[in-house]
C-alpha positions, -999 to +999 in steps of 0.1 A: -001+000+001+017+035-007+013+068+005-012+078-022-033+049-014-040+068+015-046+102+001-072+086-021-089+071+009-091+104+026-104+116-009-132+091-014-148+093+018-144+131+022-122+127+052-149+110+071-124+081+076-108+101+102-136+106+122-146+071+118-112+060+134-113+087+162-149+071+171-131+036+171-106+053+195-127+070+217-148+038+225-119+019+233-104+047+253-132+047+274-125+015+290-093+025+301-070+003+288-034+000+299-019-024+273-034-022+236-029-040+204-033-021+173-041-048+146-031-042+106-019-008+118-008+000+086+011+036+085+000+038+118-027+065+122-053+045+146-021+037+170-014+073+168-047+081+181-045+055+206-016+070+220-028+104+221-062+095+240-044+071+263-009+084+269-001+061+297-010+033+281+011+008+261+001+009+224+013-018+201+013-016+166+012-047+142+013-052+106+029-078+081+037-050+058+076-038+064+070-007+043+037-001+064+056-001+097+084+020+082+055+046+077+043+040+111+075+043+127+079+078+118+049+088+135+075+077+169+050+046+177+074+033+202+066-007+200+057-020+166+058-057+153+059-071+122+041-105+120+007-123+108-023-113+127-034-152+124-002-162+146+002-134+171+037-133+186+018-132+221+012-147+250-024-160+259-043-124+279-018-102+268-036-071+260-065-049+280-079-040+244-075-051+207-083-027+177-086-033+141-099-008+113-105-020+081-084-048+082-105-077+092-120-083+055-084-089+044-079-120+069-072-155+050-092-167+078-113-149+097-122-175+123-091-179+131-083-141+135-106-138+158-098-165+177-065-152+179-075-119+187-098-133+218-066-155+230-043-124+238-075-104+251-074-104+290-109-117+302-132-087+299-110-071+280-127-049+248-122-055+208-126-024+187-136-031+153-142-009+123-150-017+089-169-017+060-201-038+057-223-047+027-250-019+028-287-028+023-310-013+003-318+012-011-283+024-007-267-007-019-273+006-055-258+037-046-224+023-030-223-006-059-221+020-084-195+043-064-175+014-052-175-008-081-169+018-110-164+051-099-138+047-075-115+023-091-118+048-125-105+079-105-079+062-086-065+046-117-062+083-133-050+099-104-026+072-087-026+043-111-044+024-077-075+009-096-068-026-088-067-019-050-100-003-051-115-028-074-102-052-045-122-031-017-155-030-040-151-070-039-141-074-005-169-053+010-192-071-011-179-102+001-180-094+039-208-109+062-238-090+071-240-074+108-258-099+120-239-130+102-206-109+117-220-107+152-223-145+150-190-153+144-174-124+169-197-146+197-185-178+184-152-164+191-161-153+228-163-118+219-197-103+234-209-073+215-213-045+239-229-021+211-227-011+173-229+020+154-230+025+118-217+055+098-223+068+060-257+054+051-246+016+068-217+011+044-188+014+081-196-002+110-182+001+149-185-029+169-171-027+203-170-061+221-162-078+253-140-108+260-168-130+277 
């Protein structure tokens, strides 16, 4: 993922993606965790927000992309890990909170990933998930046109990132509905506390507790 991809995300969301991430961080920060793992941390935007919201907490950013972790390091995030989210290099019950923003769709085995998140969470720990969701009718028609056609076209013309945004549209369409996702979370021992939707239900924020 290149820096131009991040800039296009800001463009296509009209800057709203920053607000979505802030909502995730605020919800997790209300639980006052002292050790937080940000999965699929990318260039470190959520990890940086977590550090500011929780100055006394230890925040760990994890991603499998070395180039993205290099960008995260430039944000002065002190603890970063290069690893696969399906095989987390941490002991059981290591964290009070785990977050992930727009990364769960990319897991090759979502059930295994959720099991790993539950494993490294302490009992009663919080899991904050921010992710795209297949929008219901009538918004489905609008978002389908926007995601499948307009975004890839503009991304290709502006930054030769058309393929990345075609994948985005496909991965959203294939992602579970909110009710199906809640079932997957529960199967991993992650009890939903509350959820909130943004942008005509294209984006969902789920806050869960390890039960």
